[in-house]
DOMI-968808 format. One line per 2 residues: number of its first residue (from 1); for each residue x negated, y, z of C-alpha. Coordinates in nm, 4 decimals. Last residue first. Layout:
! residues N
NUM = X/Y/Z | ... .
END
This chain:
! residues 428
428 = -3.8783/-18.1720/4.8407 | -3.6197/-18.1230/4.6415 .
426 = -3.4285/-17.9715/4.9338 | -3.7312/-17.7998/5.0317 .
424 = -3.7364/-17.6468/4.6573 | -4.1089/-17.5499/4.6298 .
422 = -4.1658/-17.1499/4.6081 | -4.3023/-17.0473/4.2444 .
420 = -4.6161/-16.8728/4.2049 | -4.5698/-16.5343/4.1306 .
418 = -4.6312/-16.4802/3.7198 | -4.2438/-16.3335/3.6861 .
416 = -4.2296/-16.1309/3.9653 | -4.5315/-15.9088/3.8899 .
414 = -4.4209/-15.8931/3.5290 | -4.0747/-15.7383/3.5971 .
412 = -4.2872/-15.4850/3.8402 | -4.4734/-15.3767/3.5860 .
410 = -4.1921/-15.3672/3.3241 | -4.0599/-15.1017/3.5904 .
408 = -4.3888/-14.8989/3.6136 | -4.3175/-14.8933/3.2277 .
406 = -3.9732/-14.7607/3.2443 | -4.1199/-14.4507/3.4943 .
404 = -4.3922/-14.3511/3.2659 | -4.5845/-14.5254/3.0374 .
402 = -4.4589/-14.3094/2.7554 | -4.3767/-13.9486/2.9470 .
400 = -4.0011/-13.9060/2.9257 | -3.9241/-13.9730/3.3361 .
398 = -4.1197/-13.6773/3.3623 | -3.9401/-13.3970/3.2033 .
396 = -3.7854/-13.2909/3.4983 | -4.1149/-13.3227/3.6986 .
394 = -4.0605/-12.9494/3.4622 | -3.9635/-12.6929/3.7127 .
392 = -4.1030/-12.8150/3.9962 | -4.4516/-12.7778/3.8063 .
390 = -4.5507/-12.4409/3.9812 | -4.4682/-12.1314/3.8140 .
388 = -4.3632/-12.1945/3.4905 | -4.4012/-11.9766/3.1363 .
386 = -4.3172/-12.2872/2.9362 | -4.6923/-12.3994/2.7643 .
384 = -4.7859/-12.4142/3.1120 | -4.5315/-12.5930/3.2726 .
382 = -4.6327/-12.8150/2.9446 | -4.9766/-12.7854/2.9974 .
380 = -4.9384/-12.9300/3.3892 | -4.7352/-13.1909/3.2932 .
378 = -4.9868/-13.3445/3.0429 | -4.8884/-13.3990/2.6940 .
376 = -4.8121/-13.7696/2.6008 | -4.5946/-13.6919/2.2914 .
374 = -4.3303/-13.7770/2.5067 | -4.4084/-13.5166/2.7089 .
372 = -4.4441/-13.2751/2.4273 | -4.1104/-13.3561/2.2660 .
370 = -3.9178/-13.2879/2.5593 | -4.0806/-12.9387/2.6461 .
368 = -3.9670/-12.7920/2.2644 | -3.6479/-13.0080/2.3413 .
366 = -3.5630/-12.8564/2.6741 | -3.6340/-12.4815/2.5033 .
364 = -3.3682/-12.5830/2.2071 | -3.1388/-12.6540/2.5279 .
362 = -3.1263/-12.2864/2.6139 | -2.9594/-12.2410/2.2932 .
360 = -2.6769/-12.4595/2.3848 | -2.5753/-12.8465/2.3261 .
358 = -2.3096/-13.0049/2.5030 | -2.1823/-13.1683/2.1588 .
356 = -2.4146/-13.1159/1.8103 | -2.2129/-13.1524/1.5007 .
354 = -2.4438/-12.9762/1.3024 | -2.1546/-12.7338/1.1823 .
352 = -2.0893/-12.6628/1.5642 | -2.4150/-12.6359/1.6294 .
350 = -2.4401/-12.3340/1.3312 | -2.1240/-12.1682/1.3914 .
348 = -2.1990/-12.1567/1.8075 | -2.5072/-12.0156/1.6802 .
346 = -2.3842/-11.7413/1.4652 | -2.1592/-11.6250/1.7229 .
344 = -2.4064/-11.6562/2.0117 | -2.6658/-11.4840/1.7940 .
342 = -2.6787/-11.1488/2.0462 | -2.8661/-10.8836/2.2135 .
340 = -3.1275/-10.7987/1.9782 | -3.4226/-10.5555/2.0323 .
338 = -3.3649/-10.2203/1.8715 | -3.4401/-10.0918/1.5502 .
336 = -3.1411/-9.9145/1.5732 | -2.9122/-10.2576/1.5402 .
334 = -3.1366/-10.5533/1.6371 | -3.4829/-10.5984/1.5344 .
332 = -3.5798/-10.9799/1.5600 | -3.9725/-10.9416/1.5234 .
330 = -3.9431/-10.6028/1.7016 | -4.2044/-10.3219/1.6152 .
328 = -3.8680/-10.2130/1.3762 | -3.9889/-10.0492/0.9798 .
326 = -3.7676/-10.2451/0.8105 | -3.6711/-10.4296/0.5335 .
324 = -3.9710/-10.5177/0.3633 | -4.1179/-10.5707/0.6432 .
322 = -3.9032/-10.8270/0.7244 | -3.9143/-11.0397/0.4023 .
320 = -4.3000/-11.0693/0.4709 | -4.2740/-11.1086/0.8932 .
318 = -4.0531/-11.3717/0.8023 | -4.2574/-11.5581/0.5791 .
316 = -4.5221/-11.5495/0.8154 | -4.2928/-11.6101/1.1248 .
314 = -4.2018/-11.9281/0.9567 | -4.4784/-12.0292/0.8108 .
312 = -4.6079/-12.0229/1.1588 | -4.3672/-12.2025/1.3630 .
310 = -4.4136/-12.4502/1.1269 | -4.8032/-12.4816/1.1676 .
308 = -4.7907/-12.4475/1.5365 | -4.7934/-12.1794/1.7146 .
306 = -5.0080/-12.1222/2.0340 | -4.7853/-11.9926/2.3121 .
304 = -4.9860/-11.7250/2.5762 | -4.8557/-11.6117/2.8732 .
302 = -4.7864/-11.2551/3.0956 | -4.5926/-11.3321/3.3936 .
300 = -4.2757/-11.1275/3.5236 | -4.1134/-11.4597/3.5785 .
298 = -3.8717/-11.4489/3.3305 | -4.0795/-11.3083/3.1096 .
296 = -3.9930/-10.9853/2.8578 | -4.2255/-10.7233/3.1103 .
294 = -4.4780/-11.0211/3.0900 | -4.4980/-10.9833/2.7595 .
292 = -4.5021/-11.3327/2.5729 | -4.7902/-11.3610/2.3841 .
290 = -4.7755/-11.5155/1.9869 | -5.0382/-11.6746/1.8952 .
288 = -5.1787/-11.8501/1.5324 | -5.5044/-11.7129/1.5106 .
286 = -5.4292/-11.5408/1.1653 | -5.0899/-11.4901/1.2871 .
284 = -5.1108/-11.2857/1.5948 | -4.7742/-11.2470/1.7105 .
282 = -4.7679/-11.0052/2.0517 | -4.8124/-10.6725/1.8233 .
280 = -4.5181/-10.7936/1.5896 | -4.3315/-10.7612/1.9163 .
278 = -4.0843/-11.0237/2.1266 | -3.7828/-10.8784/2.3027 .
276 = -3.5343/-11.0928/2.1571 | -3.7566/-11.3913/2.1538 .
274 = -3.8029/-11.3512/2.5400 | -3.4742/-11.2893/2.6105 .
272 = -3.4133/-11.6379/2.4454 | -3.6417/-11.8237/2.6126 .
270 = -3.9836/-11.9415/2.4015 | -3.9713/-12.2914/2.3868 .
268 = -4.2410/-12.2790/2.0844 | -4.1689/-12.5370/1.7933 .
266 = -3.7537/-12.5952/1.8307 | -3.7507/-12.1676/1.9248 .
264 = -3.9192/-12.0911/1.6326 | -3.7215/-12.2831/1.4168 .
262 = -3.3730/-12.1621/1.6028 | -3.5050/-11.7341/1.5458 .
260 = -3.6079/-11.8016/1.1789 | -3.2854/-11.9672/1.0923 .
258 = -3.0454/-11.6974/1.2581 | -3.2982/-11.3691/1.1639 .
256 = -3.0767/-11.3210/0.8204 | -3.0264/-11.4979/0.4810 .
254 = -3.3714/-11.6112/0.4818 | -3.6409/-11.6578/0.2280 .
252 = -3.5308/-11.3671/0.0070 | -3.3083/-11.4388/-0.3082 .
250 = -3.0091/-11.3400/-0.1276 | -2.8766/-11.1074/-0.4050 .
248 = -2.8343/-10.6954/-0.3469 | -2.5269/-10.5713/-0.3837 .
246 = -2.3298/-10.5268/-0.6688 | -2.2130/-10.1732/-0.8172 .
244 = -1.8072/-10.1725/-0.8674 | -1.6748/-10.2261/-1.2593 .
242 = -1.4382/-10.4530/-1.0779 | -1.5062/-10.7902/-1.2839 .
240 = -1.8373/-10.6438/-1.1743 | -1.7569/-10.6190/-0.8097 .
238 = -1.5513/-10.9692/-0.7834 | -1.8957/-11.1651/-0.9454 .
236 = -2.0699/-10.9481/-0.6756 | -1.8704/-11.1361/-0.4078 .
234 = -1.9115/-11.4670/-0.5251 | -2.2956/-11.4272/-0.5492 .
232 = -2.2450/-11.3000/-0.1506 | -2.0750/-11.6214/-0.0735 .
230 = -2.3171/-11.8096/-0.2675 | -2.5833/-11.6412/-0.0880 .
228 = -2.3996/-11.7241/0.2657 | -2.2916/-12.1097/0.1859 .
226 = -2.7152/-12.1405/0.1172 | -2.7867/-11.9587/0.4237 .
224 = -2.5085/-12.2054/0.6403 | -2.5900/-12.5238/0.4428 .
222 = -3.0373/-12.4795/0.5743 | -2.8736/-12.4123/0.9345 .
220 = -2.6579/-12.7174/0.9279 | -2.9037/-12.9294/0.7342 .
218 = -3.2256/-12.8217/1.0262 | -2.9455/-12.9250/1.2845 .
216 = -2.8238/-13.2482/1.1789 | -3.2469/-13.3091/1.1264 .
214 = -3.2537/-13.2747/1.5054 | -2.9434/-13.4709/1.6036 .
212 = -3.1050/-13.7554/1.4109 | -3.4256/-13.7247/1.5899 .
210 = -3.2308/-13.7060/1.9091 | -3.2309/-13.3687/2.0357 .
208 = -3.3007/-13.2466/2.3650 | -3.1015/-13.1926/2.7054 .
206 = -3.1980/-13.2147/3.0572 | -3.0418/-13.0488/3.3150 .
204 = -3.1882/-13.0299/3.6635 | -3.3353/-13.2328/3.8736 .
202 = -3.2539/-13.0230/4.1639 | -2.8591/-13.1515/4.1999 .
200 = -2.7106/-12.9331/4.4022 | -2.6738/-12.9010/4.7875 .
198 = -2.4625/-12.5749/4.7973 | -2.6854/-12.2713/4.9326 .
196 = -2.7140/-12.2037/5.3143 | -2.4790/-11.8795/5.3935 .
194 = -2.5347/-11.6165/5.6085 | -2.3475/-11.2612/5.5644 .
192 = -2.3206/-10.9589/5.6394 | -2.6947/-10.8326/5.6045 .
190 = -2.8571/-10.6262/5.8572 | -2.8037/-10.2114/5.9425 .
188 = -2.6415/-10.1450/5.6199 | -2.6722/-9.8170/5.3819 .
186 = -3.0239/-9.7817/5.4486 | -3.2041/-9.8274/5.1317 .
184 = -3.3587/-10.1638/5.2163 | -3.0450/-10.3028/5.3853 .
182 = -2.8047/-10.2110/5.0622 | -3.0883/-10.4075/4.8504 .
180 = -3.0441/-10.7073/5.0608 | -2.6310/-10.6123/4.9949 .
178 = -2.7416/-10.6385/4.6272 | -2.9530/-10.9577/4.6005 .
176 = -2.7042/-11.1684/4.8528 | -2.4373/-11.0999/4.5522 .
174 = -2.6669/-11.2166/4.2797 | -2.7289/-11.5567/4.5148 .
172 = -2.3964/-11.5476/4.5812 | -2.3308/-11.6233/4.1974 .
170 = -2.6104/-11.8203/4.1704 | -2.4947/-12.0501/4.4065 .
168 = -2.1266/-12.0913/4.3023 | -2.3016/-12.2014/3.9934 .
166 = -2.4983/-12.4820/4.1190 | -2.2228/-12.5812/4.3423 .
164 = -2.0269/-12.6754/3.9939 | -1.6753/-12.4703/3.9826 .
162 = -1.3640/-12.7212/4.0229 | -1.1041/-12.5255/4.1189 .
160 = -1.1717/-12.6864/4.4770 | -1.5070/-12.5587/4.5161 .
158 = -1.4552/-12.2086/4.4002 | -1.2045/-12.1717/4.6848 .
156 = -1.4789/-12.3036/4.9571 | -1.6798/-12.0607/4.8291 .
154 = -1.4077/-11.8060/4.8956 | -1.3566/-11.8768/5.2466 .
152 = -1.7386/-11.9293/5.3208 | -1.7696/-11.5486/5.2085 .
150 = -1.5248/-11.4565/5.3949 | -1.6218/-11.6383/5.7231 .
148 = -1.9605/-11.5437/5.6885 | -1.8880/-11.1458/5.5963 .
146 = -1.7874/-10.8572/5.3699 | -1.7036/-10.6331/5.6370 .
144 = -2.0282/-10.4654/5.6306 | -2.0049/-10.4000/5.2568 .
142 = -1.7078/-10.1699/5.3068 | -1.4071/-10.3383/5.0828 .
140 = -1.2962/-10.2197/4.7869 | -1.4484/-10.4201/4.5316 .
138 = -1.3624/-10.7324/4.7832 | -1.0743/-10.8950/4.5662 .
136 = -1.3323/-10.8595/4.2284 | -1.5997/-11.0801/4.3739 .
134 = -1.6947/-11.2961/4.0573 | -1.5469/-10.9824/3.8480 .
132 = -1.7428/-10.7422/3.9067 | -2.0690/-10.9368/4.0696 .
130 = -2.0500/-11.0634/3.7157 | -2.0387/-10.7446/3.4974 .
128 = -2.3344/-10.6237/3.6816 | -2.5542/-10.8930/3.6571 .
126 = -2.5233/-10.8972/3.2522 | -2.5399/-10.5368/3.2510 .
124 = -2.8738/-10.5603/3.4313 | -2.9966/-10.8380/3.2464 .
122 = -3.3661/-10.6692/3.2606 | -3.3531/-10.5735/3.6200 .
120 = -3.5565/-10.2311/3.7194 | -3.4205/-9.9339/3.5608 .
118 = -3.0930/-10.0509/3.5060 | -3.0508/-10.2192/3.7997 .
116 = -3.1438/-9.9003/3.9802 | -2.8996/-9.6893/3.8740 .
114 = -2.6283/-10.0373/3.9271 | -2.6773/-10.0167/4.2593 .
112 = -2.6367/-9.7007/4.3917 | -2.4295/-9.5021/4.2845 .
110 = -2.1572/-9.7614/4.1193 | -2.2645/-10.0390/4.2972 .
108 = -2.2251/-9.9125/4.6305 | -1.8961/-9.7386/4.5103 .
106 = -1.7209/-10.0752/4.4585 | -1.8952/-10.3068/4.7367 .
104 = -1.7692/-10.0150/4.9556 | -2.0697/-9.8211/5.1289 .
102 = -1.9016/-9.4213/5.0304 | -1.6050/-9.5025/5.3469 .
100 = -1.8717/-9.6591/5.5720 | -2.1420/-9.3988/5.5135 .
98 = -1.9006/-9.1081/5.5836 | -1.8291/-9.2312/5.8494 .
96 = -2.1900/-9.3392/5.9627 | -2.2295/-8.9667/5.8920 .
94 = -1.9454/-8.7880/6.1071 | -2.0680/-9.0361/6.4156 .
92 = -2.4125/-8.9449/6.3939 | -2.2777/-8.6112/6.3790 .
90 = -2.0608/-8.6159/6.7016 | -2.3516/-8.7717/6.9011 .
88 = -2.6105/-8.5552/6.8243 | -2.3785/-8.2709/6.9179 .
86 = -2.2809/-8.4508/7.2734 | -2.6383/-8.4656/7.2784 .
84 = -2.6463/-8.7171/7.6618 | -2.8770/-8.6310/7.9243 .
82 = -2.5745/-8.7954/8.1914 | -2.4890/-8.3987/8.2547 .
80 = -2.4190/-8.3566/7.9279 | -2.1592/-8.6049/7.9150 .
78 = -2.0022/-8.4518/8.1824 | -2.0212/-8.0861/7.9744 .
76 = -1.8379/-8.2812/7.7173 | -1.5509/-8.3907/7.8966 .
74 = -1.5304/-8.0157/8.0184 | -1.5236/-7.8827/7.7319 .
72 = -1.2865/-8.1246/7.5488 | -1.0546/-8.0626/7.8772 .
70 = -1.0980/-7.6833/7.8320 | -0.9765/-7.6898/7.4567 .
68 = -0.6760/-7.8751/7.5760 | -0.6448/-7.6415/7.7546 .
66 = -0.6605/-7.3327/7.5307 | -0.4632/-7.4506/7.2803 .
64 = -0.6333/-7.6690/6.9619 | -0.4461/-7.6028/6.6196 .
62 = -0.4011/-7.2443/6.7478 | -0.7180/-7.2031/6.8134 .
60 = -0.9527/-7.3902/6.6031 | -1.2179/-7.7072/6.6919 .
58 = -1.4855/-7.8218/6.9449 | -1.7862/-7.7021/6.7610 .
56 = -2.0758/-7.8223/6.9981 | -2.3724/-7.5484/7.0060 .
54 = -2.7229/-7.6473/7.0705 | -2.9761/-7.4739/7.3025 .
52 = -3.2892/-7.5714/7.2992 | -3.3738/-7.8964/7.5686 .
50 = -3.3988/-7.8198/7.9807 | -3.2581/-8.1774/8.0280 .
48 = -3.0020/-8.1417/7.7317 | -2.8749/-7.7511/7.6867 .
46 = -2.5589/-7.6595/7.6568 | -2.2462/-7.4289/7.4226 .
44 = -1.9420/-7.5275/7.3897 | -1.7359/-7.3918/7.1309 .
42 = -1.3941/-7.2603/7.0052 | -1.2878/-7.1202/6.6755 .
40 = -1.1149/-6.8316/6.6436 | -1.0418/-6.7525/6.2662 .
38 = -0.9592/-6.3560/6.1873 | -1.1869/-6.3102/5.9232 .
36 = -1.3680/-6.0580/6.1605 | -1.4638/-6.3674/6.3136 .
34 = -1.3515/-6.4654/6.6753 | -1.5610/-6.6841/6.8619 .
32 = -1.4416/-6.9001/7.1824 | -1.6707/-6.9867/7.4513 .
30 = -1.7096/-7.2441/7.7026 | -2.0780/-7.2676/7.7814 .
28 = -2.0581/-7.2307/8.1907 | -1.7040/-7.3225/8.3159 .
26 = -1.5518/-7.0320/8.5004 | -1.7186/-6.7174/8.3572 .
24 = -1.5532/-6.8337/8.0357 | -1.7032/-6.6490/7.7626 .
22 = -1.5403/-6.4019/7.4093 | -1.7678/-6.4084/7.1665 .
20 = -1.6436/-6.1264/6.8507 | -1.8372/-6.1599/6.5334 .
18 = -1.8355/-5.8296/6.3552 | -1.5211/-5.5796/6.1986 .
16 = -1.3183/-5.6850/6.5155 | -1.0524/-6.0006/6.5408 .
14 = -0.8044/-5.9213/6.7443 | -0.7471/-6.1237/7.1153 .
12 = -0.3297/-6.1532/7.1935 | -0.3375/-6.5425/7.0789 .
10 = -0.6530/-6.6009/7.3139 | -0.5495/-6.4264/7.5731 .
8 = -0.2005/-6.5817/7.6481 | -0.3504/-6.9782/7.6584 .
6 = -0.6089/-6.8409/7.8248 | -0.9739/-6.8692/7.8339 .
4 = -1.0703/-6.6564/8.1919 | -1.2861/-6.3430/8.0568 .
2 = -1.6587/-6.2302/7.9997 | -1.7019/-6.0083/7.7267 .
END
């Protein structure tokens, strides 16, 4: 049916049992489609450069009056004459609007980044928690609006609050990695911010135990075990007095996993996460080696660490004890035969009892490396034992080597002392 599409005609047009199309001969491609339900839709039909026919939905009557629909059709016809595919442009604009609405930091984390991280990042829960905490003010902002100026302001505020540059850099690295994934997945076209890391002390932390401190730590571990045994005995006496069944006495070598974990860390330099995930199939007690699987290592590279006499003795005793108590494949199992996840509370208690200040569990790794270097082990061997990719991370221990920096300074002192004296001109 053909007729000029006026407001009166469209209002009077009635729906039939099938779709009805009214074409306006005064404007090529301008149509009104009436559904049997009574819905009246404005449509502009067109071709771009002789291509396939396409249809652009302009809107519905009466929300969009006839004259307004005609103006939209005329504008679309003008764009088509320029070779513009108006329907494709509309679809692209709609997709962009959807992308903008769904690409806030919060939604991107929940819908895309966290599901990916749970499969590929071993520390997923911690990383996601830190991003949500450190950038909580930005969670409802579109990813693309988190630009350089905003990041610089955030960084300046953190510095003013006394945060360390290394901590600020690490926080921004997490956000930077998230943005990189957004680009890879097509959510962003380009990285929204670019800032250089703050200058930090590249030497890194080197905190190891002096001989008396190490003995204090060992004594605290023994004292903790003795205390827990006495507590069990006291509790059993209380139960006996009340005609209750007693619990097993703690007569085994270790009351729990803390002491063996600390001693193995002291003697192998293994990271906490590596200790938590090592399995008995990775430990060869006959040859005295433990294999750190690449899937659990920080740099994703498998390495083999020899066990010295103390580490080997600890693991042999722990193997006999744990084999009788659990069928878990992990050396230090957590709940449900899954890997252990934390020892923070127990470790802090022992550290406090030992009187160790500014000493973290990771410093046991520094202690291991420092003792190696002090014993004359070359830095490359230390690198291999620690599992570092290059020497950069172990150079922090170079000053501990026998005949190292202090020896070099002493050589200068000897040269000065042995140098011939210059005659005193006044005396001459």
